[in-house]
N, C-alpha and C positions, 0 to 999 in steps of 0.2 A: 489015645484015639482022639482025633480031632472032631469036635462037634460042629456040624454044619451051622453056619451063621443063621440060616433061616429058622432053625429049631430054637434059637435063643430069643426069637421075637415073640412077644406076648400075643395071644390070639386077638384078632380084630374084634372090637366090641360089636354086639349085634345091633342092628338098626332099631331105633325107637320110633314109635308112631307119635306124631304131634298130638298135643292135647287141645281140644276145643273148649275154650272158656267163654261161656255165654252169659252176658249180663243184661238184665231187663229191669224196668222200673216205670212207674207212672211219670208223665211229663212233669218236669220241675223237681224231681227227686235228686238230681245231680249226677246221674250216671255218665253223662258226657264228660263232665269235669273229672270224675273218678277214672274213666277210661284213659283220658289224656295223661293223667298223672302216672297211671300204671304203665303206659307205653314208654314213658320216660325212665321209669325204674327198671324195666325189662327191655333193653335195646333190641334184643333178638326176637322179641314177641312181635308177631305180625298182626296187623289190624285188618279185619275183613271189612272192606269198603262196600257198603250196601248201595243198591240202585234205588232211586226214588223219583217220584213224579212231582214232588213239591218244589216250590220256587227256592232258589238259593238265597240264604239270609246274608245280611251284612257280616263280613269277616270270614265267610266260608269260601272254600276253594274246591273246584272240580277235581275229583280223584283223591283228595285228602279227607274231606268230610263225607262226601257222597259222590256217586256217579249220577248226575242229574240228567234224566231222560224224559222224553215226552210220554204221554199216556199211551199213545199208539205203539211206541217202541217197547214199553213195559208190557203191554198186553201180548205183543208178539213173543216176547221172551217167556211169558207164562205159557202160552200155547205150545211153544217148542220145548218145554220142560227144562229150561235153563236155570231155574231157581230151586235151591234146596228147601227154601221156605220163602213165603211172601205173605203180605197182609195189607189190608187197607186200614189206615189209622188216621182219624181226624180228617177224613176226606182225601188223603194222599196215600199212594202206594209205596211200599218198601219191600225189597227183596234181596236175598243173598244168593250169589251165583254158585252153582254146584262145583264148577271147576276151581273156584277159589279155595274151597275147603279141601277138595281132593288133592290138589297140588301141594298144599301145605302139609297135609297128613303124610303123603308119600315122601316128602322131603324131611320129615321129622321135626317140622317147625310148629311151635305152639301158636294158636290163633286166638285173638280176642274179638268176640262178636257182640255188638251192641244192637239188640233187636227188641221188638214188641213181644208181649207174652203170647200173642197169637202165633207168631213164628216159632216160639219155643215149643208149642204143642206139635207143630209140624216136624220139627227136628227130632223130638222124642219119638214120634210115631215112625219116623224113617229109620230108626235104629242107630242113629249116629251116637257115638260115645262122647259125651260132653260133660262138663262140669257147669251146673246152672246156678247162678247167683242172682238174687233179687235185692234191689236197693230200695229201701223205704225212707220216706221223710220222717222226722221226729213226730210230727202230727199234721193234721189236715190244715190247720191255721197257717203253719209254716209253709206248707206246700202252696197254698193260695198266695202267700206273700212272695214266694220265689217266682211264681208264674207272672205276677203283676210287675215285679221288679225287672223282668227281662225286657219289657217294652217291645215285644215282638208280636203280640196277639191282641185282638180287640176283646171287649167284654164278653161277647157271645162265644168266642173261641175259648176263652179262659173258663167260662162256665161249663162248656162241653168237656174240656180236659178234666175239670174237677169231678164232673159226673162220671166220666169214664174211669177215673182213678179208683173209685170205689170197687168196680168190678176187677180192675187190674190188681189191686192189693189183695183181693180175695184169692187170686191165683198164686200168691206167694207161698202158700203152704205146699205147693207141688215142687218147689225148688230145693236144691241140695243145701243152699246156704241163704240166710237173710242177713243183710248188713244195713243197720240204721245209719243214715247219713245226717247226723246232727252237726258234728264238727268234721269238715271235709278231710283234714289231715288224718284224723283218727279212722275215718271210714276207708281212706286209701290204704292205711297200714293194715287194716283188717283184711281187705281184699288181697293185698300183697301176701299176707301170712297164709291165707287160704290157697293161693296159687302155688306157693312154695311147698306146702304140705301135700298138695295133689301130685306134684312131680315126684314125691317120695313114697307114694303108695306102694305097698309091697308088690302088688300085681304088675305095676308098670316097671318097677326096678328089676324084678325077676326076668322080665322079657328081654332085658338088655345085658344080663350077666353072662359071662362065658360058661360053657357047658362043664368045665372042669370043676366048678363048684358043686355039681351034682344036685342042684335044687330043682324043684318042680317049676317049670317055666311055661306051662300050658296056659 
């Protein structure tokens, strides 16, 4: 008996939902440097580009670092419900577009989101399934040193960032993981390990296995 060729083909793998990796930290902790390194290590990882009302800094590019918009445009987007989360931080507004996260999840693509802790609260309350990581500096003295060495803020702004950092660090207990960024390369490796482990969680893997395995995939 000839077996139809179609019956010899393995069943198509079930579609996987993309994982949302959310990274937050006080200003100066190094989350931007960590995110850039992670994006290099995971070429297929998508970066969610936030919208912001702050001015573009030297070396930044529109659409790569942020979508730079006016306060009026940002407020209109808030009113029309275009943001999955948004917050005002240090006098400037930042937000993540809903369509960015939705399209990535439906395509099975993992997304890296770098946001303020206020936005994290909104994402959690919205019911989005995410992995939340908080980046800490080794100590407050080092945080101050990093802020001063950036040469992007005046003394008043640095003082405000340091003051806000106390409240932000207190929120770290609500996150799934805490990574101390003492040595950048080591911090990047820790974040990388977390992300790999999360892709292998039993619940996520089961949802993609063929039914012939007879495993609970709910």
